[in-house]
N, C-alpha and C positions, 0 to 999 in steps of 0.2 A: 481464547485471549481477549483481554480488554486492556485500558488504560491504565488500571489499576494494577495488572499483572507485571506491567513495563518499570514499576516503581520499585521493584527491587530486583536482585539478579543481574545477569548480563545478555544482553539482546545483540544478535546479529542482525544486520539490516544487508539483503545483498540485493545490489542496483541502487543506482540513486537518480531514476528518471523523474520524470512528473509525480510518481506515487512518492518516491523516497523524501522529495521536496514537501510536498503536503506531509507527510508523516514526521519531518521535522517540525513542521509550522505547527499543527495538532499537539503533538507531545510537548511542545517549548509551553504551553498555556495550561494540558493536563496532567503532564508528568515531567515537569523540569528534571527531577533530581532522576531520570532513568539514565542507566549505564550501558549506551548503545555504540557499537563500531558499525561501519560500513565497510562492504567489500565491493568491489566494481572490478570486470576483467578489462577496462579500460577507465582512464578520468574521464570524468561525468562534464557536462557542459557547465552546471553550477555545483563545486565541491560545498559540501555539508558543513555549517557556521562554528557547529559547537560540537560536532562528533568526531572521532579520528576515521580517516580514511585510508583503506589498502585497497591498491591495486592488484590486483590477482584472485585466486578462488582462494577459500577459506579451507581447501582441503588438507594444507599441513598443519592448523591450527593444532597444538598438543592439547588446551584444554576446551572441553565439548561447552559452546555455552548452555543457557537456561530456556533459550527461546529464538526461533530464528522467524524474520518476516521476509517474504520472499516476493521480488517483483514479477511482475507479469511473463516479462521477458527472461527472466532466469529459467534455465531448463529443471526440471524436478529431476533428473539425471545424473546430476552432480553428485560424485563419490562421497562425499560431506554430508549432504543432504539423506542419502540412503544410509548411513552410517548412524547419524542423530537418529531419524525416526527409528530404527530398529532398536536405539538404545532409548527410544520412549521421550524422545525431546519433542515438544511441539515444533512443527515446522509449519506454517500457512502463510497467506498471502498477505498483503498488507491493508486491503480493501477488506478484512475480515474483523478487523477492528470497528469500521464503519457498523457493519451489519452489527456486533456485537453492543454498540451504542445506541442505533436507531433499530431494533427489533420489532418497533409497533410499523415502523415506515412502511408502504404501499413500493413495491418495488417489482419491476419486469426485469429480471436477465436474460440476458442474451449469450448464449456460450456457442462454442463450435470452433471451427478450423476456417471457415470461409464463409464471409456476406457479414460478418458481424455487426460492423459498423452502417452498415446500408441498412439492415435491418432494425438496429436501434433508433437510428434517426429518423426512418419509418414510423416507427410507434411512437416515437416522441411526436413526430408532426402529425400526426391523426389524434392523438391525444388531446394537443394544443387546439386542433381545429377544433375538437369537438367542448373545447373552454376549459379544459383540464389545464389544471399549475404543472408544469412540469420542468424536468431539469436534466438533462442529458447529462449523464458522467460517467467515470469509468476509463476506459482506454480512448474513449470518443467522448468530446465535452471537457467539462471539471472534473479533476482528481475525487476521488469521491470523501477522501480526507477534510477536502475544504468546502464541502458541503454540509459536515456536522452541525453547523451552527445556521444553517439557512441564510449564509451569508450573500444572498444573491445579489444584493447592491454591491458588493465588492468582487464578483468574478471576475470582471476583468482586470483588475488588480493582481489578483493570483495566475491566471492562465500564463 
């Protein structure tokens, strides 16, 4: 999935935390005509400026979306997600847009259930100490979509 994909059809965004807000900023410049709806299980700290917000789960939607972008905190086990995957609808994480746009970028990804933030921070520290240009992004640091244009000088404004 990439930003071109978002220009047609209906996209559901599940969750509107830091990644969801970064998605809204990125879509504004890359696919402003995208038809996007946001679902949250509670009222988010910051509401979407241009997209409809629904509080609750998308389990009761009549019409299936064309694609789903899931925030990291949204469980894979939602009945709607299972149903849509079984129907062949693409369900992916918001960060996947960054990877589709920056295939050539060197990335160290840290996954698992315990110690990700500590491990990622340690790796970033060691690389920086070795003189490498490093940005810590994702669930720790800056939301990945805010790093699409190497806007390092503006990070303080985005966090």
